[in-house]
matplotlib code that plots the C-alpha trace (Angstrom):
import matplotlib.pyplot as plt

x = [0.0, 1.4, 2.2, 0.3, 2.3, 2.9, 2.9, 4.5, 4.3, 7.9, 7.8, 11.5, 11.7, 8.4, 9.8, 13.0, 11.0, 8.9, 12.0, 13.4, 10.3, 10.5, 14.2, 13.3, 10.7, 13.5, 11.5, 14.4, 12.7, 14.3, 14.2, 11.3, 9.1, 9.9, 9.2, 5.8, 5.0, 5.9, 4.7, 8.0, 10.7, 13.4, 16.0, 14.4, 14.5, 18.2, 18.9, 17.1, 19.0, 22.3, 21.4, 20.4, 23.7, 26.1, 24.6, 22.6, 25.2, 22.6, 24.1, 22.2, 23.5, 22.3, 21.8, 22.6, 21.4, 18.0, 17.8, 16.9, 18.2, 18.7, 20.3, 23.6, 23.6, 20.8, 19.1, 16.8, 15.6, 15.7, 18.3, 16.7, 17.4, 18.4, 17.1, 16.4, 13.3, 15.6, 16.8, 13.3, 12.4, 15.5, 14.4, 11.0, 12.6, 15.0, 12.1, 10.2, 13.4, 13.3, 10.6, 13.1, 14.3, 10.8, 10.8, 14.6, 16.8, 17.9, 14.5, 14.4, 17.8, 17.3, 13.8, 15.2, 17.9, 15.4, 13.0, 15.9, 16.6, 12.9, 12.7, 15.3, 13.2, 11.5, 7.9, 6.8, 8.2, 6.9, 6.6, 3.7, 5.1, 1.7, 2.1, 5.6, 4.2, 1.6, 4.0, 7.1, 7.1, 9.3, 8.2, 10.1, 9.4, 9.9, 10.3, 12.6, 10.9, 12.7, 12.4, 12.7, 13.8, 16.4, 17.6, 17.9, 20.1, 22.4, 22.6, 23.4, 26.0, 27.6, 27.9, 29.2, 31.5, 30.0, 30.4, 27.2, 26.1, 23.7, 21.5, 21.7, 19.9, 21.4, 19.1, 18.5, 19.4, 16.7, 17.9, 19.9, 23.5, 25.4, 27.8, 29.9, 30.6, 32.1, 29.6, 31.6, 29.1, 25.4, 24.7, 21.6, 22.5, 19.9, 17.2, 18.4, 20.0, 23.3, 25.5, 29.2, 30.9, 34.0, 32.9, 34.9, 33.9, 35.2, 37.9, 37.0, 34.6, 31.2, 28.0, 24.8, 21.2, 19.3, 16.0, 17.8, 18.9, 16.6, 18.0, 20.7, 22.4, 25.5, 28.3, 29.5, 32.7, 33.9, 36.0, 38.3, 37.5, 40.3, 41.8, 42.1, 38.3, 36.9, 33.4, 34.4, 37.3, 35.3, 32.5, 34.8, 34.1, 30.9, 27.6, 25.8, 27.2, 29.0, 32.7, 36.3, 35.7, 38.1, 38.4, 36.0, 35.7, 32.0, 30.3, 26.5, 24.7, 21.2, 18.6, 17.5, 14.2, 16.1, 19.1, 17.3, 16.4, 20.0, 21.4, 19.2, 21.1, 24.6, 24.7, 28.4, 31.3, 33.3, 30.5, 31.4, 28.6, 29.5, 27.0, 26.2, 24.3, 20.6, 20.3, 21.8, 24.1, 27.1, 27.8, 31.2, 32.2, 35.0, 33.5, 34.7, 31.7, 29.3, 26.4, 24.4, 25.1, 23.9, 20.5, 20.6, 21.1, 18.3, 15.9, 16.0, 14.7, 15.7, 16.7, 20.1, 22.9, 26.0, 29.0, 31.9, 33.4, 32.8, 31.8, 28.9, 27.8, 27.6, 25.8, 23.2, 22.8, 22.4, 19.8, 17.9, 17.8, 16.5, 13.8, 12.8, 12.6, 10.4, 8.1, 7.1, 3.8, 0.9, -0.9, -4.6, -6.9]
y = [0.0, 3.4, 5.7, 9.1, 12.1, 14.8, 18.3, 21.2, 24.9, 26.1, 29.8, 30.2, 27.0, 27.9, 31.3, 29.8, 27.2, 30.0, 32.0, 28.8, 28.5, 32.1, 31.7, 28.6, 30.5, 32.7, 35.9, 37.5, 38.5, 41.2, 41.7, 44.2, 41.9, 38.8, 40.8, 41.8, 38.3, 36.7, 39.6, 40.1, 42.8, 43.1, 42.4, 39.1, 38.2, 39.2, 37.0, 34.1, 34.5, 34.6, 31.5, 29.7, 30.8, 30.1, 27.3, 25.4, 26.2, 27.3, 29.2, 32.5, 35.5, 39.0, 40.6, 44.3, 45.3, 43.7, 44.2, 40.6, 37.3, 34.1, 30.7, 30.8, 27.0, 24.4, 23.5, 20.5, 20.4, 22.2, 20.8, 18.6, 18.4, 14.8, 13.5, 9.9, 8.8, 8.0, 11.6, 13.0, 10.8, 12.0, 15.6, 15.0, 13.3, 16.2, 18.6, 16.5, 16.2, 20.0, 19.6, 19.7, 23.1, 24.7, 28.2, 28.3, 30.7, 27.6, 27.0, 29.8, 29.2, 25.4, 25.8, 28.3, 25.9, 23.1, 25.4, 26.4, 22.7, 22.0, 24.9, 23.2, 20.1, 19.3, 20.2, 16.6, 13.9, 10.4, 9.7, 10.2, 12.7, 12.9, 9.2, 9.9, 12.8, 10.4, 7.5, 9.2, 11.2, 12.0, 11.7, 12.5, 11.0, 14.3, 17.7, 20.1, 23.3, 26.2, 30.0, 30.7, 34.3, 33.3, 30.5, 32.9, 35.2, 32.2, 31.3, 34.8, 35.4, 32.0, 32.7, 36.3, 35.2, 37.7, 37.2, 36.6, 37.0, 34.2, 33.7, 30.0, 27.6, 24.2, 21.3, 21.4, 25.0, 27.3, 30.4, 31.1, 32.3, 34.7, 33.2, 35.1, 32.8, 32.8, 30.7, 28.3, 25.8, 24.9, 21.2, 19.0, 15.7, 13.0, 15.6, 17.9, 21.3, 22.1, 25.2, 24.5, 27.7, 28.9, 29.7, 32.6, 31.6, 28.0, 29.0, 25.9, 24.7, 23.9, 22.6, 24.6, 23.5, 26.4, 25.6, 26.3, 29.8, 32.3, 35.4, 36.3, 39.5, 40.5, 42.0, 44.0, 42.1, 39.9, 36.8, 34.5, 30.8, 28.6, 26.6, 23.7, 23.4, 20.4, 19.1, 15.7, 15.4, 16.6, 14.1, 11.2, 8.4, 10.1, 8.2, 11.5, 14.9, 14.0, 13.4, 13.8, 12.1, 9.2, 6.1, 3.2, -0.2, -0.9, -4.3, -4.8, -8.1, -8.1, -10.8, -12.6, -10.6, -7.3, -8.4, -8.1, -4.5, -3.7, -5.3, -3.1, 0.1, 1.4, 2.9, 4.0, 4.2, 1.8, -0.7, -4.4, -7.0, -10.4, -13.2, -15.3, -18.6, -18.7, -15.6, -13.2, -10.4, -8.6, -5.1, -3.7, 0.0, 2.4, 5.5, 8.7, 9.0, 6.6, 9.0, 8.5, 4.8, 4.2, 5.7, 3.6, 0.4, 1.3, 2.1, -1.6, -2.8, -6.3, -7.0, -5.3, -6.2, -4.0, -6.3, -3.7, -1.5, -1.8, 1.9, 1.3, -1.9, 0.0, 3.0, 0.8, -1.2, 1.9, 3.4, 0.2, -0.1, 3.4, 2.6, -0.5, 1.4, 4.1, 1.6, -0.7, -2.4, -0.2, -1.6, -1.9, -0.8]
z = [0.0, -1.0, 1.9, 1.9, 0.8, 3.4, 1.9, 3.6, 2.7, 2.2, 1.2, 0.4, -1.7, -3.4, -4.4, -5.9, -7.8, -9.3, -10.1, -11.7, -13.9, -15.0, -15.9, -18.0, -19.9, -21.3, -20.6, -18.9, -15.6, -13.5, -9.7, -9.8, -11.9, -9.8, -6.6, -7.9, -9.1, -5.7, -3.5, -1.8, -1.8, -4.5, -1.7, -1.0, -4.7, -4.8, -1.8, -3.4, -6.7, -4.9, -3.0, -6.2, -7.8, -5.0, -3.1, -5.7, -8.4, -11.0, -14.0, -13.4, -15.3, -15.8, -19.3, -18.7, -22.2, -21.8, -18.0, -17.0, -15.7, -17.6, -17.5, -19.4, -19.7, -20.2, -16.9, -17.0, -13.4, -10.1, -7.7, -5.1, -1.4, -0.7, 2.6, 3.7, 5.6, 8.6, 8.6, 8.5, 11.5, 13.3, 12.6, 14.2, 17.2, 17.6, 17.7, 20.2, 22.4, 22.7, 25.3, 28.1, 26.9, 26.6, 28.1, 28.5, 26.5, 24.4, 23.0, 20.4, 18.7, 18.7, 17.1, 14.6, 13.5, 13.0, 11.0, 8.7, 8.0, 7.4, 4.9, 2.8, 2.5, -0.9, -1.4, -1.0, 1.2, 0.7, 4.3, 6.7, 9.2, 10.8, 11.8, 13.2, 15.3, 16.8, 17.4, 19.0, 22.2, 25.2, 28.8, 32.0, 35.4, 37.2, 35.6, 37.2, 38.5, 36.9, 37.3, 33.6, 34.1, 36.6, 34.3, 31.4, 33.6, 34.3, 30.7, 29.5, 32.2, 31.5, 27.8, 28.4, 31.3, 33.7, 37.5, 39.6, 43.1, 44.1, 47.1, 47.4, 49.8, 50.2, 51.2, 54.9, 55.3, 56.7, 54.8, 51.7, 51.8, 49.6, 47.1, 44.5, 41.6, 38.1, 36.0, 33.9, 32.4, 32.4, 31.9, 31.7, 33.3, 33.4, 32.8, 35.6, 35.1, 37.0, 37.0, 37.4, 38.7, 40.5, 44.1, 45.5, 49.1, 48.7, 46.2, 44.1, 41.4, 42.9, 41.5, 41.9, 41.2, 39.6, 41.4, 44.7, 43.7, 45.3, 43.7, 41.3, 40.1, 38.1, 40.1, 37.1, 36.8, 34.0, 34.5, 32.5, 32.8, 34.0, 31.2, 33.7, 33.8, 31.9, 32.5, 31.0, 33.4, 36.4, 35.8, 34.8, 37.3, 38.5, 38.6, 38.2, 39.2, 42.5, 41.9, 43.3, 46.6, 45.9, 43.7, 44.4, 42.8, 43.0, 42.6, 42.8, 42.4, 40.8, 41.0, 37.9, 38.1, 37.8, 35.7, 32.3, 33.0, 34.0, 30.9, 28.7, 29.7, 29.9, 33.3, 33.3, 31.0, 33.2, 33.6, 33.3, 33.4, 34.8, 34.2, 37.3, 37.7, 37.8, 35.6, 38.2, 37.1, 38.8, 37.7, 38.3, 38.0, 38.9, 40.5, 42.2, 44.6, 46.3, 47.1, 43.9, 43.4, 47.0, 46.1, 42.9, 44.8, 47.2, 44.3, 43.3, 46.6, 47.5, 43.8, 44.2, 46.8, 47.2, 47.4, 47.6, 48.6, 52.3, 52.6, 50.0, 51.8, 55.1, 53.7, 52.0, 55.2, 57.3, 55.0, 54.7, 58.5, 58.8, 56.2, 58.1, 61.3, 59.8, 58.0, 60.9, 60.6, 61.6, 64.7, 64.1, 66.9]

ax = plt.figure().add_subplot(projection="3d")
ax.plot(x, y, z, "-o")
ax.set_aspect("equal")
plt.show()
């Protein structure tokens, strides 16, 4: 069964196709005539002609004596934009993936880039994009609460390398504290936004969560980012964003019930899966922090057992004991 054809209005491409048809007619159209025909300005026509000449390599010349454009060589067809069905699907997926950037300062330029790509597509694509839109989506378990105006301030200051004064409240604190920082990098890690900045109070790089920033203002000072800063190096060995606490060789055993789910994902670059009897699985990793992997072990309930290092085993046991103590059976009256 033939797939339905999805037609999209592409004004820039439509104009160039019409210009192409006028040039083929050998009527020597000029910019004024084409502008009137297409209901645009002569500058727009001049940009279209330049694009056709320089990017599409069409042999467009101007006859000064007769005041019109023409093809200096035989042109049989208009150059087509080659794109595969897989690339079209990828384009749709990319646009849907923008959901996590909605409302942030990144949304507009990302959408603009996608729109420019879409405008270069041919008039008809033998692919049902409507079906793709209905069959692909992105969902997040928990969406970060962002103050979009504050986030935009962080993004602009980070890009322009302008120092900031933050009122920042760490978890457990009753009131925020003043922090003067040089914002180095904004990163979205596992769906959560983090600001990596040089903290003048701590005299070191620190990680800040935007949703914990209660107020922000520029100090009026610029800064030069340290050449030693590398996000890749900083997060090397991290199971999330925590790092630089040591070097730990971690081993976790998963029950046969959970093993299949674990095998389906790459949880860490250093991950090594060791198959055990009865369908069980042992996962080994080299990490620089145990905080996040401890929570990961606990999230699997009784289907994950920390084997090493001893610090991880003890922290999981302590947390599990606390959970058990707080979830005692309710006595019925």
